[in-house]
C-alpha positions in Angstrom: 15.8 18.1 16.4 15.8 21.9 16.9 14.0 21.7 20.2 16.6 19.4 21.8 18.7 20.8 24.7 22.5 21.1 24.4 22.9 18.3 26.8 20.7 16.0 24.7 22.7 16.8 21.6 26.0 16.2 23.4 24.8 12.9 24.8 23.6 11.8 21.4 27.0 12.5 19.8 28.8 10.8 22.7 26.8 7.6 22.1 27.3 7.8 18.4 31.1 8.1 18.9 30.9 5.1 21.2 28.9 3.0 18.7 31.4 4.0 16.0 34.3 2.9 18.2 32.4 -0.4 19.0 31.9 -1.3 15.3 35.6 -0.7 14.7 36.4 -3.0 17.6 34.2 -5.8 16.1 35.8 -5.4 12.7 39.3 -5.5 14.3 38.3 -8.6 16.1 37.1 -10.1 12.8 40.4 -9.4 11.2 42.2 -11.0 14.1 39.9 -14.0 13.9 40.5 -14.2 10.1 44.3 -14.3 10.7 44.1 -16.9 13.5 41.7 -19.1 11.5 43.9 -18.7 8.4 40.8 -17.8 6.4 42.0 -14.8 4.3 39.6 -12.4 2.7 38.2 -15.0 0.3 37.6 -17.4 3.1 35.7 -14.7 5.1 33.5 -14.1 2.1 32.8 -17.8 1.7 32.0 -18.0 5.4 29.6 -15.1 5.1 27.8 -16.9 2.2 27.7 -20.0 4.4 26.0 -18.0 7.2 23.4 -16.6 4.7 22.4 -19.9 3.1 22.4 -22.1 6.3 19.6 -22.7 8.8 19.8 -20.4 11.8 17.6 -22.3 14.4 18.8 -22.4 18.0 21.6 -23.0 18.6 23.7 -22.2 15.5 27.1 -20.9 16.5 28.6 -18.9 13.6 32.1 -19.3 15.1 31.8 -23.0 14.5 29.7 -22.8 11.3 31.8 -20.3 9.4 34.9 -19.3 11.5 35.7 -16.4 13.7 36.5 -13.9 11.0 33.2 -14.5 9.1 31.1 -14.5 12.2 32.5 -11.3 13.5 32.3 -9.6 10.1 28.6 -10.7 9.9 28.0 -9.2 13.3 29.7 -5.9 12.2 27.4 -5.8 9.1 24.3 -6.4 11.2 25.4 -3.7 13.6 26.1 -1.3 10.8 22.7 -1.8 9.3 21.0 -1.0 12.6 23.1 2.1 13.1 22.4 3.3 9.5 18.6 2.9 10.0 18.7 4.7 13.3 20.7 7.6 11.7 18.4 7.7 8.7 15.3 7.9 10.8 16.8 10.6 13.1 16.3 8.4 16.2 17.9 9.9 19.3 20.5 7.6 20.8 19.5 6.6 24.4 19.9 3.6 26.7 17.2 1.7 24.6 19.3 2.4 21.6 22.3 0.7 23.2 20.1 -2.3 24.1 18.8 -2.6 20.6 22.2 -2.2 18.9 24.2 -4.6 21.1 21.6 -7.3 21.2 21.7 -7.2 17.4 25.5 -7.3 17.2 25.4 -10.2 19.7 23.0 -12.2 17.7 25.0 -11.4 14.6 27.2 -14.2 16.0 24.4 -16.8 16.1 21.2 -16.4 14.1 20.9 -13.0 12.4 22.5 -12.0 9.1 22.1 -9.1 6.7 19.6 -11.1 4.5 17.2 -12.8 6.9 16.5 -9.7 9.0 15.5 -7.5 6.0 11.9 -8.9 5.5 11.1 -8.2 9.2 12.5 -4.7 9.0 10.4 -4.1 5.8 7.3 -5.4 7.6 7.7 -2.9 10.4 8.2 -0.2 7.8 4.9 -1.2 6.1 3.2 -1.1 9.5 4.5 2.4 10.1 3.5 3.6 6.7 -0.1 2.3 7.0 -0.4 4.1 10.4 0.9 7.4 8.9 4.3 7.4 10.5 8.0 6.9 9.6 9.8 3.7 10.6 11.6 5.6 13.3 8.4 5.5 15.5 8.6 1.7 15.6 12.4 1.4 15.1 13.1 -0.4 18.3 10.4 -3.0 17.8 11.7 -3.6 14.3 15.3 -4.1 15.5 14.3 -6.3 18.4 11.8 -8.1 16.2 14.5 -9.5 14.0 14.8 -12.3 16.6 12.4 -14.3 14.4 14.9 -14.1 11.4 15.6 -17.9 11.7 11.9 -18.5 10.8 12.4 -16.6 7.6 15.4 -18.8 6.7 13.7 -22.0 7.9 10.8 -21.6 5.5 13.2 -21.7 2.5 14.3 -25.2 3.6 11.1 -26.5 5.1 8.4 -25.8 2.5 7.8 -28.5 -0.1 7.6 -26.2 -3.1 10.3 -25.0 -5.6 13.1 -23.1 -3.9 12.1 -19.8 -5.6 8.5 -20.1 -4.4 9.8 -21.1 -0.9 11.9 -17.9 -0.9 8.9 -15.7 -1.8 6.8 -17.3 0.9 9.6 -16.8 3.4 10.0 -13.2 2.5 6.2 -12.7 2.9 6.3 -14.4 6.3 9.1 -12.1 7.4 7.1 -9.1 6.3 4.1 -10.4 8.2 6.2 -10.9 11.3 7.5 -7.3 11.1 4.0 -6.0 10.6 2.4 -7.9 13.5 5.0 -7.4 16.2 4.6 -3.6 16.8 1.0 -3.9 17.8 1.5 -7.2 19.7 4.4 -5.9 21.7 2.5 -2.9 22.8 -0.1 -5.2 24.4 2.3 -7.7 26.0 4.1 -5.0 27.9 1.1 -4.7 30.3 1.1 -8.5 31.0 4.5 -8.5 32.8 4.3 -4.8 33.9 7.8 -4.0 32.9 9.4 -6.7 35.1 11.2 -8.3 32.1 13.4 -6.1 30.0 12.8 -8.4 27.0 9.3 -7.4 26.1 9.7 -8.0 22.3 11.3 -11.4 23.1 8.1 -12.3 24.9 5.8 -11.2 22.2 8.0 -12.7 19.5 7.8 -16.0 21.4 4.0 -16.0 21.3 4.0 -15.2 17.6 6.6 -17.9 16.9 4.6 -20.5 18.8 1.5 -19.6 16.7 3.3 -19.8 13.4 5.0 -23.1 14.3 1.6 -24.5 15.2 0.3 -23.5 11.8 3.2 -25.2 10.1 2.7 -28.3 12.2 -1.0 -28.4 11.2 0.3 -28.9 7.6 2.7 -31.6 8.7 5.8 -29.3 8.6 8.0 -29.6 11.7 11.0 -27.5 12.6 13.9 -29.1 14.6 16.3 -27.3 16.8 20.0 -27.9 16.3 23.2 -27.6 18.4 26.2 -26.2 16.6 28.5 -25.0 19.4 32.2 -24.2 19.6 33.8 -25.1 22.9 36.7 -23.5 24.6 37.7 -20.0 25.8 40.2 -18.6 23.3 42.6 -16.2 25.1 42.3 -13.5 22.4 38.5 -13.4 22.8 38.6 -13.3 26.6 41.3 -10.6 26.7 39.5 -8.7 23.9 36.2 -8.6 25.8 37.8 -7.5 29.0 39.8 -4.9 27.2 36.7 -3.5 25.5 34.9 -3.3 28.8 37.8 -1.6 30.4 38.0 1.0 27.6 34.2 1.5 27.9 34.5 2.1 31.7 37.4 4.6 31.2 35.5 6.5 28.5 32.5 6.7 30.8 34.7 7.9 33.7 36.2 10.5 31.4 32.8 11.8 30.4 31.8 12.0 34.1 35.1 13.6 34.9 36.1 10.8 37.3 32.9 11.0 39.4 31.0 7.9 40.5 27.8 9.6 41.8 25.8 8.7 38.7 26.6 5.0 38.8 25.7 4.9 42.5 22.3 6.4 41.6 21.8 3.8 38.9 22.4 1.0 41.5 19.6 2.4 43.6 17.1 2.1 40.7 15.0 -1.2 40.6 15.4 -1.3 36.8 11.7 -1.8 36.0 11.0 -0.7 32.5 11.1 1.9 31.3 14.4 2.6 33.0 16.6 4.4 30.5 19.9 5.1 32.4 21.2 7.5 29.7 18.2 9.7 30.2 18.3 9.3 33.9 22.0 9.6 34.8 23.8 10.5 31.6 26.1 8.7 29.2 29.2 8.5 31.4 27.6 6.7 34.3 25.7 4.4 31.9 28.8 3.3 30.0 30.5 2.5 33.3 27.5 0.4 34.4 27.5 -1.4 31.0 31.2 -2.2 31.4 30.7 -3.6 34.8 27.8 -5.8 33.8 29.7 -7.1 30.7 32.7 -7.9 32.9 30.5 -9.7 35.4 29.0 -11.9 32.7 32.4 -12.8 31.3 33.8 -13.5 34.7 30.9 -15.8 35.5 31.6 -17.9 32.4 35.2 -18.2 33.4 34.3 -19.2 37.0 32.0 -22.0 35.9 34.4 -23.2 33.2 32.0 -22.3 30.3 32.7 -21.5 26.7 33.3 -18.2 24.9 31.3 -19.5 21.9 29.5 -17.3 19.5 26.2 -17.5 21.4 27.9 -16.9 24.8 29.9 -13.9 23.5 26.7 -12.7 21.8 24.8 -13.1 25.1 27.4 -11.1 27.0 27.2 -8.2 24.5 23.4 -8.3 24.8 23.6 -8.0 28.6 26.2 -5.3 28.1 23.6 -3.4 26.0 20.7 -3.9 28.5 22.9 -2.5 31.2 21.9 0.9 29.7 18.2 0.0 30.1 17.4 -1.4 33.4 20.1 -3.9 34.5 23.0 -3.2 36.8 25.3 -5.3 38.9 23.2 -4.9 42.1 19.9 -6.1 40.6 21.5 -8.7 38.3 23.7 -10.6 40.8 20.8 -12.2 42.7 19.3 -13.5 39.4 22.7 -14.9 38.3 23.2 -16.5 41.7 19.7 -18.2 41.3 20.6 -19.6 38.0 23.8 -21.1 39.4 22.1 -22.5 42.5 19.5 -24.2 40.3 22.3 -26.2 38.7 23.2 -27.6 42.1 19.7 -28.9 42.5 18.4 -29.9 39.1 19.6 -32.2 36.3 21.5 -29.5 34.4 25.2 -28.6 34.6 26.2 -25.0 34.8 28.3 -25.6 31.6 25.4 -27.0 29.6 25.1 -24.6 26.5 21.5 -23.7 27.2 22.2 -23.0 30.8 25.2 -20.8 30.1 22.9 -18.7 27.9 20.1 -18.7 30.5 22.6 -17.4 33.1 23.6 -14.4 30.9 20.1 -13.7 29.5 18.6 -13.9 33.0 19.7 -10.2 33.1 16.2 -9.5 31.7 14.8 -10.4 35.1 16.9 -7.9 37.0 13.9 -5.6 37.8 12.4 -8.4 39.9 15.4 -8.4 42.2 15.6 -4.6 42.1 11.9 -4.3 43.2 11.3 -7.3 45.5 14.8 -8.1 46.9 17.6 -10.6 46.8 15.5 -13.7 47.8 13.0 -13.0 45.0 15.8 -12.5 42.5 17.4 -15.8 43.4 14.1 -17.6 43.0 13.4 -15.8 39.7 16.8 -17.0 38.4 16.1 -20.6 39.4 12.6 -20.5 37.8 14.1 -19.0 34.7 16.3 -22.0 34.1 13.4 -24.4 34.4 11.3 -22.5 32.0 14.0 -21.6 29.4 15.1 -25.2 29.0 11.6 -26.1 28.0 10.3 -23.2 25.9 12.7 -23.6 23.0 10.9 -26.9 22.1 7.6 -25.0 21.6 8.8 -23.3 18.4 11.6 -25.5 17.1 14.4 -23.1 18.0 13.0 -20.4 15.7 12.8 -17.6 18.3 16.3 -16.4 19.0 15.0 -14.6 22.1 13.9 -17.9 23.8 15.2 -16.5 27.1 13.2 -13.3 26.6 10.1 -15.5 26.2 11.0 -17.3 29.4 11.6 -14.1 31.4 8.2 -12.9 30.4 6.6 -16.0 31.9 8.7 -15.8 35.1 7.5 -12.2 35.5 3.9 -13.0 34.8 4.0 -15.8 37.5 6.0 -14.0 40.1 5.1 -10.4 40.1 1.4 -10.7 41.1 2.3 -13.0 44.0 5.2 -10.8 45.2 3.0 -7.7 44.8 0.2 -9.2 46.9 2.7 -10.3 49.6 4.4 -6.9 49.7 1.0 -5.1 49.9 -0.1 -7.4 52.8 3.2 -6.8 54.6 2.8 -3.0 54.3 -0.8 -3.2 55.5 0.2 -5.2 58.6 3.1 -2.8 59.3 0.7 0.2 59.1 -1.7 -1.5 61.5 1.1 -2.2 64.0 2.3 1.4 63.8 -1.2 2.7 64.4 -1.7 0.5 67.4 1.6 1.7 68.8 
């Protein structure tokens, strides 16, 4: 801490202020949802209990399952837990922090709760201790790794033993997940070469597939579900746009009204590791986050989609990753590819899974940033085809199904695009020499 520059300390505090403001916004939205749902404080607590004791397999919309107030309060608690751990471990707040925090608050609306994420966090802590480090060294893998929290919950319902024994096994499985993911994620990063922003989602998908196969070998099968609230409540839509506007204005204030930083962000391909906070500062990063968030929400309105818990959660996740590789310029071709695919295949743009695929396709932004618009469009189209199949591989127990899909898209496309680009450059050099 003592060796940090003044700028680093200021940026750290600015992001902490922003996160504090964000959690207050989530709580305020929860109170608004409670009033509109007519839940009352007791109803919110009952809803929170319902979230904790229910299955969380894809797709379980907490807006529909427990009401707006309970879902948003659950998201606020999940966010607060992440912020507390980051603060306790002394982790510096950067663009990756924003990605980790906002993907967790997003999934606090559909899949994660304060109970089912704890065993995974504990498992990563055990991994760190065995290797002689504090949890802070593996904090991001731990936070992202909670995507397998539904597997913890599922085992309580799925196993044929007494409920208490099921619970013990489920906790043990969660600890194992948290223990395995740090090492596994370190290796999977090399397979896609940083061209998906969702590395832990890819490694978690592999682990989930293996664990589900083990369960199936014992005759235990997990089934995905579809609990989804349709519609676009005006207060949610305006609330999100308002939040993005305030984020943009705060970023502009920090940059003293200058837009040079965000222009530099747009020039970056986004290939991981692309931490925009470290590269261009907090102000420009927040403006970029606001623009990506607004783009995602506008897309949902244009296609006539839903502001369900999963969609709002996906938008907040993309908002977070706009601090770590994604920006409007490299995301738009991917988004266009997702939409164009719905004009050609059997899926509608408003199909729940396709709505989510469109937003989470933001993880493939580096492909468009590196290889161009045409490659980005194709990546978006391929992503829809893969994402609509992969969830069946693990019974909906990996919340980052789209992260798993983006990993496969990158693995397939990047070597081909690299070889074509290398060949093009070689031919260009030969022509220049001949001239």
